VEXLO-512572 format. One record per residue (C-alpha): residue number from 1; residue in three letters; x, y, z. Coordinates in steps of 0.001 Angstrom, whole numbers, padded with zeros to 6 digits. Layout:
! VEXLO-512572
NODE    nr   rest        c1        c2        c3
NODE   NUM    ALA         X         Y         Z
...
//
This chain:
! VEXLO-512572
NODE    nr   rest        c1        c2        c3
NODE     1    MET    063483    102735    079734
NODE     2    GLU    062357    102491    076113
NODE     3    VAL    065040    101915    073488
NODE     4    LEU    064987    101411    069743
NODE     5    HIS    066879    098445    068382
NODE     6    PRO    067186    097317    064770
NODE     7    LEU    065893    093831    064085
NODE     8    LYS    067098    091884    061059
NODE     9    SER    063627    090619    060264
NODE    10    ARG    061224    090777    057373
NODE    11    SER    059526    094140    057085
NODE    12    LEU    060045    095147    060709
NODE    13    THR    063184    097280    060917
NODE    14    GLN    062809    098784    064390
NODE    15    ALA    061119    097670    067574
NODE    16    LYS    060298    099682    070651
NODE    17    LEU    061496    097672    073630
NODE    18    GLN    060603    098168    077264
NODE    19    THR    063794    097419    079157
NODE    20    ASN    065173    097935    082652
NODE    21    LYS    068610    097994    084265
NODE    22    VAL    069226    094257    083672
NODE    23    PHE    069261    094971    079925
NODE    24    ARG    071713    097825    080471
NODE    25    HIS    073978    095622    082606
NODE    26    LEU    074399    093295    079641
NODE    27    LEU    074866    096155    077195
NODE    28    ASN    077569    097853    079215
NODE    29    SER    079526    094994    080780
NODE    30    ASP    082682    093451    079344
NODE    31    LYS    082817    090620    081908
NODE    32    LYS    082593    086987    080906
NODE    33    ILE    080087    086104    083646
NODE    34    ILE    077053    088235    084518
NODE    35    ILE    075115    087286    087672
NODE    36    GLU    071598    088703    088006
NODE    37    GLN    070197    088068    091481
NODE    38    GLY    066702    089412    091865
NODE    39    GLY    063467    089348    093768
NODE    40    ALA    060098    088440    092279
NODE    41    ARG    059042    090270    089121
NODE    42    SER    062230    092301    088796
NODE    43    GLY    062226    091634    085053
NODE    44    LYS    065586    089895    085034
NODE    45    THR    064708    086886    082844
NODE    46    TYR    062645    088918    080361
NODE    47    ASN    065391    091506    079892
NODE    48    ILE    068095    088866    079470
NODE    49    LEU    066021    087299    076697
NODE    50    LEU    065506    090717    075094
NODE    51    TRP    069257    091262    075050
NODE    52    ILE    069896    087828    073512
NODE    53    ILE    067297    088363    070789
NODE    54    CYS    067766    092029    069963
NODE    55    VAL    071458    092601    070633
NODE    56    TYR    073514    089406    070674
NODE    57    CYS    071780    087702    067765
NODE    58    ASN    071837    090928    065748
NODE    59    GLN    075552    091340    066232
NODE    60    HIS    076560    087712    065603
NODE    61    SER    076036    084924    063122
NODE    62    ASN    076674    081190    063235
NODE    63    LYS    076691    081121    067029
NODE    64    ILE    075233    078518    069370
NODE    65    ILE    073231    079982    072254
NODE    66    THR    072206    077634    075056
NODE    67    ILE    069395    078500    077461
NODE    68    CYS    069043    075977    080253
NODE    69    ARG    067311    075138    083493
NODE    70    LYS    067369    072148    085853
NODE    71    THR    064376    070269    084398
NODE    72    PHE    062747    070335    080978
NODE    73    PRO    059132    070893    082155
NODE    74    ALA    060352    073966    084028
NODE    75    ILE    062214    075462    081072
NODE    76    ARG    059342    074732    078673
NODE    77    SER    056750    076500    080840
NODE    78    THR    058879    079538    081678
NODE    79    VAL    061901    080802    079776
NODE    80    MET    061125    079010    076493
NODE    81    ARG    057570    080343    076563
NODE    82    ASP    058837    083875    077246
NODE    83    PHE    061392    083649    074438
NODE    84    LEU    058784    082660    071860
NODE    85    GLU    056366    085291    073164
NODE    86    ILE    058953    088045    072642
NODE    87    LEU    059467    086861    069075
NODE    88    ARG    055721    086910    068423
NODE    89    GLN    055206    090305    070044
NODE    90    ASN    057879    091778    067800
NODE    91    GLN    056541    089968    064730
NODE    92    ILE    059740    088062    064116
NODE    93    TYR    058578    084546    064932
NODE    94    ASP    058891    082209    061964
NODE    95    PRO    057532    078657    062404
NODE    96    GLU    059945    077424    059733
NODE    97    HIS    062832    078354    062028
NODE    98    HIS    061324    076592    065036
NODE    99    ASN    062313    072954    065547
NODE   100    LYS    059809    071998    068224
NODE   101    SER    060922    068394    068546
NODE   102    ASN    064491    069455    069419
NODE   103    SER    063460    072646    071273
NODE   104    GLU    065594    074799    068958
NODE   105    TYR    065077    078060    067160
NODE   106    TRP    067210    079530    064358
NODE   107    LEU    067425    083304    064795
NODE   108    TYR    069441    085336    062271
NODE   109    ASP    071662    082337    061446
NODE   110    ASN    072233    081631    065152
NODE   111    LEU    071031    078463    066844
NODE   112    VAL    069153    079000    070120
NODE   113    GLU    068746    075703    071980
NODE   114    PHE    066764    075028    075146
NODE   115    ILE    068151    072224    077302
NODE   116    SER    067747    070896    080817
NODE   117    LEU    070141    069143    083145
NODE   118    ASP    068122    065939    082866
NODE   119    GLN    069241    065737    079201
NODE   120    ALA    072764    064453    079777
NODE   121    GLN    073563    064019    076081
NODE   122    LYS    072883    067704    075421
NODE   123    VAL    074679    068974    078517
NODE   124    ARG    077803    067027    077556
NODE   125    GLY    077287    067569    073841
NODE   126    ARG    078428    070285    071490
NODE   127    LYS    080224    073437    072501
NODE   128    ARG    078379    076743    072778
NODE   129    ASP    079199    080434    072394
NODE   130    LEU    076698    081928    074856
NODE   131    LEU    075132    080321    077930
NODE   132    PHE    072108    081574    079892
NODE   133    ILE    071280    079593    083055
NODE   134    ASN    067786    080423    084257
NODE   135    GLU    067134    079870    087996
NODE   136    ALA    070787    078954    088432
NODE   137    ASN    070417    078178    092141
NODE   138    GLU    068569    074982    091154
NODE   139    LEU    071809    073551    089749
NODE   140    SER    074595    071765    091568
NODE   141    TYR    078201    072884    091298
NODE   142    GLU    078887    069779    089194
NODE   143    ASP    076117    070883    086795
NODE   144    TRP    077747    074301    086539
NODE   145    GLN    081140    072819    085741
NODE   146    GLN    079747    070573    083021
NODE   147    LEU    078131    073594    081350
NODE   148    ILE    080971    076102    081563
NODE   149    PHE    083601    073647    080330
NODE   150    ARG    081780    073691    076986
NODE   151    THR    081105    077449    076816
NODE   152    SER    083585    079680    074998
NODE   153    GLY    081858    083050    075426
NODE   154    ARG    079666    084919    077873
NODE   155    ILE    077737    083206    080672
NODE   156    ILE    074621    084735    082247
NODE   157    LEU    072962    083504    085435
NODE   158    ASP    069693    084612    087016
NODE   159    TYR    067911    083396    090147
NODE   160    ASN    065841    084282    093203
NODE   161    PRO    068217    084089    096196
NODE   162    ALA    066200    081631    098290
NODE   163    ASP    069332    079809    099512
NODE   164    GLU    071436    081487    102166
NODE   165    TYR    074434    079316    101306
NODE   166    HIS    075110    078294    097719
NODE   167    TRP    078037    077593    095401
NODE   168    ILE    077169    080725    093397
NODE   169    TYR    078212    082887    096363
NODE   170    ASP    081332    080843    097107
NODE   171    ARG    082582    079878    093652
NODE   172    VAL    081228    082317    091054
NODE   173    ILE    080606    085801    092460
NODE   174    PRO    084198    086179    093801
NODE   175    ARG    085695    085479    090343
NODE   176    GLU    087574    088362    088723
NODE   177    ASP    085766    087799    085428
NODE   178    ALA    082312    087956    087058
NODE   179    GLU    079968    090897    087618
NODE   180    PHE    077154    090736    090184
NODE   181    HIS    073896    092702    090169
NODE   182    ARG    070846    092692    092433
NODE   183    THR    067422    093920    091336
NODE   184    THR    063960    094092    092888
NODE   185    PHE    060407    094665    091715
NODE   186    ASN    061063    098395    092156
NODE   187    ASP    063529    098173    089255
NODE   188    ASN    060733    097079    086928
NODE   189    PRO    058933    100301    085899
NODE   190    PHE    056438    098382    083765
NODE   191    LEU    055073    096238    086608
NODE   192    GLU    051429    096813    087483
NODE   193    GLN    050818    098550    090799
NODE   194    SER    048531    095745    091976
NODE   195    ILE    051402    093246    091680
NODE   196    LYS    053771    095610    093493
NODE   197    ASP    051242    095919    096322
NODE   198    GLU    050957    092136    096535
NODE   199    ILE    054737    091748    096820
NODE   200    LYS    054840    094430    099525
NODE   201    ARG    052343    092392    101542
NODE   202    LEU    055078    089810    102097
NODE   203    LYS    056777    092237    104476
NODE   204    ASP    054082    091644    107094
NODE   205    LEU    053368    088008    106247
NODE   206    ASP    056814    086357    106129
NODE   207    GLU    060092    088145    106847
NODE   208    ASN    062221    085593    104998
NODE   209    TYR    059990    085635    101904
NODE   210    TRP    060155    089430    101921
NODE   211    ARG    063972    089309    102021
NODE   212    VAL    064139    086930    099072
NODE   213    TYR    061225    087878    096823
NODE   214    GLY    060788    091487    097851
NODE   215    LEU    064301    092777    098465
NODE   216    GLY    066214    090257    096341
NODE   217    LEU    068464    089378    099290
NODE   218    GLN    069770    085983    100355
NODE   219    GLY    067340    083928    102386
NODE   220    SER    067905    083059    106004
NODE   221    SER    068051    079451    107196
NODE   222    GLN    065919    079771    110309
NODE   223    ASP    066684    076294    111675
NODE   224    ASN    070449    076338    111061
NODE   225    VAL    072563    076195    114200
NODE   226    PHE    075282    078389    112670
NODE   227    ASN    074715    081432    110474
NODE   228    ASN    077965    083174    111407
NODE   229    PHE    080266    081659    108787
NODE   230    GLN    081519    082366    105300
NODE   231    MET    084048    080945    102869
NODE   232    ILE    087639    082054    102319
NODE   233    ASP    090260    080820    099828
NODE   234    ARG    092962    080068    102380
NODE   235    ILE    094004    080622    105986
NODE   236    PRO    095530    084129    106317
NODE   237    ASP    099237    084267    107070
NODE   238    ASN    098627    086310    110222
NODE   239    ALA    096135    083816    111697
NODE   240    LYS    097583    081809    114610
NODE   241    LEU    097054    078056    114910
NODE   242    ILE    095101    077257    118088
NODE   243    SER    094902    073485    117844
NODE   244    TYR    093569    070584    115818
NODE   245    GLY    090286    068886    116694
NODE   246    LEU    089605    065189    116062
NODE   247    ASP    086352    063213    116157
NODE   248    PHE    086835    059436    115940
NODE   249    GLY    084936    057241    113494
NODE   250    TYR    085412    054013    111601
NODE   251    SER    082838    052166    109497
NODE   252    ILE    079685    054297    109577
NODE   253    ASP    081007    057647    110770
NODE   254    PRO    084225    059119    109369
NODE   255    THR    087283    060106    111312
NODE   256    ALA    087167    063890    111057
NODE   257    VAL    089950    066391    111784
NODE   258    VAL    090013    070190    111513
NODE   259    GLY    092745    072766    111975
NODE   260    VAL    091544    075798    113936
NODE   261    TYR    093180    079231    113687
NODE   262    LYS    092420    082642    115163
NODE   263    TYR    093095    086253    114246
NODE   264    GLY    091522    088996    116304
NODE   265    ASN    088114    087661    117270
NODE   266    ASP    087696    085686    114034
NODE   267    ILE    088083    081921    113737
NODE   268    TYR    089521    080244    110639
NODE   269    VAL    088952    076535    110024
NODE   270    ASN    090474    074101    107540
NODE   271    GLU    089352    070521    106939
NODE   272    VAL    092305    068154    107398
NODE   273    MET    090755    064677    107334
NODE   274    PHE    087345    063159    106598
NODE   275    GLU    087650    059437    105940
NODE   276    ARG    086030    056155    106969
NODE   277    GLY    087730    052867    107765
NODE   278    LEU    090845    054315    109408
NODE   279    THR    092573    052481    112248
NODE   280    ASN    094540    054422    114828
NODE   281    PRO    097858    053660    113044
NODE   282    ASP    096270    054952    109816
NODE   283    ILE    095224    058156    111573
NODE   284    ALA    098680    058659    113073
NODE   285    GLU    100389    058070    109738
NODE   286    ARG    098206    060621    107941
NODE   287    LEU    098234    063215    110702
NODE   288    SER    101906    063168    111646
NODE   289    PRO    103288    065204    108697
NODE   290    ILE    100380    067671    108953
NODE   291    VAL    100156    068433    112666
NODE   292    ASN    103813    067773    113627
NODE   293    ARG    103882    068152    117417
NODE   294    ASN    100981    070573    117593
NODE   295    GLU    098144    069669    119908
NODE   296    VAL    095236    067501    118694
NODE   297    ILE    092153    067600    120919
NODE   298    CYS    090150    064386    120616
NODE   299    ASP    086782    062999    121638
NODE   300    SER    087216    062089    125307
NODE   301    ALA    084873    059102    124892
NODE   302    GLU    087824    057260    123258
NODE   303    PRO    090609    057282    125913
NODE   304    LYS    092266    054143    124520
NODE   305    SER    092518    055653    121026
NODE   306    ILE    093856    058918    122432
NODE   307    GLU    096587    057030    124305
NODE   308    GLU    097483    054953    121234
NODE   309    LEU    097841    058068    119080
NODE   310    TYR    100022    059682    121747
NODE   311    ARG    102338    056650    121804
NODE   312    MET    102609    056898    118018
NODE   313    GLY    103863    060479    118194
NODE   314    ILE    100644    062499    117984
NODE   315    ASN    100246    065152    120695
NODE   316    SER    096703    063967    121399
NODE   317    LYS    094659    065167    124370
NODE   318    PRO    091082    064528    125509
NODE   319    ALA    088379    067154    125059
NODE   320    THR    086646    068672    128066
NODE   321    LYS    082997    067740    127791
NODE   322    GLY    080867    067642    130900
NODE   323    ARG    077234    068621    131286
NODE   324    ASP    075714    070642    128399
NODE   325    SER    079038    070556    126558
NODE   326    ILE    077334    070482    123146
NODE   327    GLN    075308    073625    123838
NODE   328    ASN    078242    075310    125568
NODE   329    GLY    080501    074581    122610
NODE   330    ILE    077918    075963    120196
NODE   331    ASP    077514    079105    122301
NODE   332    ILE    081287    079652    122283
NODE   333    LEU    081565    079293    118509
NODE   334    LYS    078589    081536    117815
NODE   335    ARG    080403    084453    119460
NODE   336    HIS    082917    084498    116603
NODE   337    LYS    082813    085036    112887
NODE   338    ILE    083977    081767    111348
NODE   339    PHE    085836    081547    108048
NODE   340    ILE    086047    078166    106289
NODE   341    THR    088482    077408    103471
NODE   342    THR    086738    076733    100168
NODE   343    SER    088559    073398    099864
NODE   344    SER    086832    072164    103061
NODE   345    LEU    083847    070708    101218
NODE   346    ASN    082670    068334    103950
NODE   347    LEU    082982    071002    106621
NODE   348    ILE    080994    073473    104505
NODE   349    LYS    078313    070820    104031
NODE   350    GLU    078125    070279    107792
NODE   351    PHE    077804    073999    108533
NODE   352    LYS    075011    074309    105979
NODE   353    ASN    073087    071281    107254
NODE   354    TYR    073599    071337    111042
NODE   355    LYS    070127    072244    112305
NODE   356    TRP    068091    072576    115473
NODE   357    GLN    065515    069932    116285
NODE   358    VAL    061859    070956    115944
NODE   359    ASP    058870    069437    117745
NODE   360    LYS    055701    068089    116109
NODE   361    ASN    054254    071611    116051
NODE   362    GLY    057270    072990    114196
NODE   363    LYS    058659    074775    117271
NODE   364    LYS    062447    075004    117321
NODE   365    LEU    064102    073194    120242
NODE   366    ASN    067410    074155    121806
NODE   367    VAL    068940    070813    120825
NODE   368    PRO    070756    070190    117527
NODE   369    VAL    069975    067230    115284
NODE   370    ASP    072686    064578    115694
NODE   371    LYS    073717    064698    112024
NODE   372    PHE    076282    066608    109954
NODE   373    ASN    078461    067137    113010
NODE   374    HIS    081693    065126    112718
NODE   375    LEU    084061    067934    111729
NODE   376    LEU    081953    070337    113768
NODE   377    ASP    082510    068181    116847
NODE   378    GLY    086266    068488    116330
NODE   379    LEU    085890    072260    116089
NODE   380    ARG    083731    072279    119209
NODE   381    TYR    086364    070311    121181
NODE   382    VAL    088921    073001    120380
NODE   383    GLY    086494    075726    121372
NODE   384    LEU    085679    074132    124724
NODE   385    ILE    089347    074013    125747
NODE   386    HIS    090974    077012    124098
NODE   387    LEU    088242    079633    124097
NODE   388    LYS    087102    080780    127499
NODE   389    GLU    084832    083462    128832
NODE   390    ASN    086447    086469    130447
NODE   391    LYS    084828    088936    132830
NODE   392    ARG    083141    090842    130043
NODE   393    GLY    081522    087715    128657
NODE   394    TRP    083633    087474    125492
NODE   395    TYR    085748    084495    124529
NODE   396    SER    089457    084596    123941
NODE   397    ILE    092404    082254    123602
NODE   398    ARG    093488    080831    126911
//
């Protein structure tokens, strides 16, 4: 799509711009947050910069526009370079307006600043009117919060979706004031055919790369034990409590407790406790008002602790382990779609990082790595007792 836009610059009054649908998303949306997820060479970053230069800065004055990325070398070699190149191509670059030492450019009485997350004083500095986060999936959720707390106007994110699980999907896309778009190289009509052919080659070379960089879809974590989960704000009212699951810890490992619910064939899980240094009386005191007299299934390797909790009013019972109980528990849980409350941060971290072991040749083994599994063990204990296989091979509540 070619459009004409007035530019408030010197002798150049109109510029012919080559834009795609990303540019139109920004033109037509009234949402505060615009999320542009795209594959390789979809033109997302270039078109966002075009919109900032030719639309936003033309329509506003005395605004602060922040363009950021995780590290400064990355922003300098990519989005800052592209920004300056657009100005030069349209004959509106003025070296007098370019403060190279501070990585700032004054455009039509608006300040455009380029910052990175390794510049703490700038991240936590002055307020801004417009924020563009390039390659937003490089940032942590804490980075995101620091930036948005100081942004009064529109926020734009772009990224390649290499991560299957990320705070953008859990915390930003579901917001009512956010608008999500996905683009691919096919949405860039100005891309050379040779580059399109090279991207298409990924389809036969690497399926996951093709998903991410060809189709603009979320990547797949090949070594993750669980890929059947997603986040939910809260446990639905119609979900029935099955039981609580408890994995003991003390100094190194935490004591971890989850509440497990079921509706239909779906499992809902909420993190209840994840804390180190707790004695059995501490555990009982914290759990009692939460679980009441509902069942708590515990690690059977701690019979003394289970008995002590029971004497202190907790309806504690040992888990059924036996031979291959870890694999059996995993198999049971993988037959269900699992929903995790967004407040269960440690449980989400475990689901995202619980992986299969691989041998020295990179071959995946059918044994999970013994890490990121404390809350997951509690969930597995519940599954081993309360989900059983019926004649058709599906699991249901006993």
